[in-house]
Structures are given as structure tokens and as C-alpha cells.
N, C-alpha and C positions, 0 to 999 in steps of 0.2 A: 504494500500500500504506500509506503514511504517513497519507493522508487517511482510509482505512478504520480504521486504528488510532485516530486522533483521534476519529472518529465513535463507535466502540465505547466509548472512554473517556468521551466526553460522555454517551452513553446510560447508562452505568453510574453516572455522577455524578447524572444526572437521576433515575434509579431510586432511588438512595440518598436523594436529597432528597425524592422523593415518599413513600417509605416512612417517612421521619422525620417529615414534616409533615402527611401525609394524615390521620392520626388526630386531630390538633388541629383541622384544617379541618372534618372531619366532626363533631367535637364542637361547633364554633361553629355549624355549620349546624343540628345537632339542637337546640341551645339557642336558635336563632332570631336570633343575632347577624348571621349572613350570610343574606341573602335578603330576602323581603318583611317589612315592618314588622308588628308584632303590636299595633296600636293598641288594639284592643278588650281584649286581654289586659292591657295596661298599665293601662287604666281599671279593669278588674275587680280587678286586683291592688291598686291603691290603695284602692278601696272596701273590699276584704276586710281589708287591713292596718289601715285606719282603724277598721273595726268591731272588729277584734281588739285594737287599742290603745286602744279606747274614745274615739276622736276623733269629735266631732260636726261637722256643718255643713261637709262637704267639697265644694268646688266646683272643677272643672277645665275648662280649655279647651285644645284641641290645635290648633296651627297646621298648615297643609298641609306635607307633606314637601317639603324643598328640598335640592338638591345642595349639598354643602359645597364652598367655594372652596379650602380648604386641603388637598384631597386630594393625596396624594403618589404618586410613582412608586416601586414596589418593584423592586429590581434583582436579577436572577438571578446565578448564578456567572459568566456570560459578559457581565455588565454590560448585559444586555438589559432595558429597562424594561417593566414590566407595570403598566398603569393600574389602580389600585384606586379604585373609586367609593364614596364615603361620603355618607350622607344624614342630615339631622337634622330633627327635628320639635320645635318648642318648645311647652312646656306651661306655662300659668299655673295655679298650684295655690293655692287659698285654704283655710285651715283655722282653726278655733278650738281652742285648746289649754288644758289645765289647767296644764301646766308646759312650759317651754322645751325640756326634754329629750325631750318627746314628738315634736317635730319631728326631732330627731337620730335617734331610734329609727326613725321612719318612713323617713327618707332612707337609713339604714343597711340596713334590711330591703329596700328597693327596690333598692339597689345590689347586694345579694347575690343577689337572685332575679329580676333583670330579663333580658329577652331583647334588650337593647340596652346600649350604654354610656351610663350616666346621668351627666350633667354638670350639677350645680347651678350656675346662673349667678349668682343672687343670691337672698337670702332676707331678708325684713324682718319684724320682730315688733313689735307695739305692745300696750300694756296697754289692755284694753277695759273693765276694772272697776278700782275702787280696790284697790291691792295688799293692803290689810288686810281685804278682803271675805272672809268665811268661808263663803259659800254654795256650792252645787253647780253654779254657772254657770261655764263656762270664762272664764278671765281674759285670755287672750292671743289676739290676732288675728295670723295669719301669712299672708304672701304670698310665694310662691317662683316663680321663673322657672327651669324645668328644660329641659335640652336632651337629647333622646333620639337617640343616634347609632347608625345601622346601616350595615353594609357590604354592597355589592352586587358580586357577582363579575363582572358584565358592565359594560362602559364605559357612562357616562351617555348617554342619548339627548338630542340637542340639539333643543330645540323653540323655534320662534320665539315670542317673547312680544309680545303686543299690549297697549298701554296705552290 
């Protein structure tokens, strides 16, 4: 009888936990954070944002998706670990800018509207023209390395790698 009481209590706790967190999970799935990568959407989003912010000469390259090594176990109420798999794709982004704040605007808009966790790893800017040049040519060249992180609800598949 005690075993059955404990099982009923566990099922109630699990149900409460599911009801509390399921809407958040469904929202993450709907936004694309959980599941397959939306690589084409990321590229289209950057091109559209660059067009809207009047940034010219946008070049980007995406590396293949790889499993993150710092994936952690998430623990349930009963200290049972659940493996959470996360993946990252690194992107090299080259832009020419009129002003340094244009880069911050682009990164801010990407961070707010992305279907992944956006982690800028490093950005470099250099003057391409004389700073006193008053023409309509962009003055600043920028290179950023970005990491796009997504979460997969299933454990990673281990594949043998051949070199």
C-alpha cells in the first residue's frame, strides 16, 4: 500500500511538473530552438536585416553542425539524469559598415529574432577608409565569428569519425 501511495505521489508531482513546463517547451519548439536547425532561415534573416539596416557587402559562411562537448545532464525531482543534447554551428560573418553601431544593431536584432541561441565569439572592426573621408562609401570592415546553438530532445547519435 505504501508503494502505491508513493507511486501516486510521484505521478502527481510529474503531472504538476509537466503542466508547469510543457508550455515553455512547446514555445521553444515552435520558435525553433528545440529540434532541427533553421540554417536557411538564419541566412535569410541576416540578409533581410542587412538590407533593412542599409548594410552592404554581407558575406557569411556556416560550418557543419557539431555536438557541443559541454552538454549537461538535467536532473528531475528524483535526481534522475536526463541527457540534453546541444549542437552548435559556427558562422563567419563579414560586413562593411558606415558606423560601428550598425554592427551592434545587427547583433541585437539577430539575438531577439533568432531560432537558436546566438553567441558572438569575437568581432573585429578595422577602418577601411580615412576616418575624415566624407563620401558615401562604408568606412569600416567587420568580421565576426558567431556560434548558433540549438537543443535536440533526443540523445546524440555517436558516429565513428574517419580521418
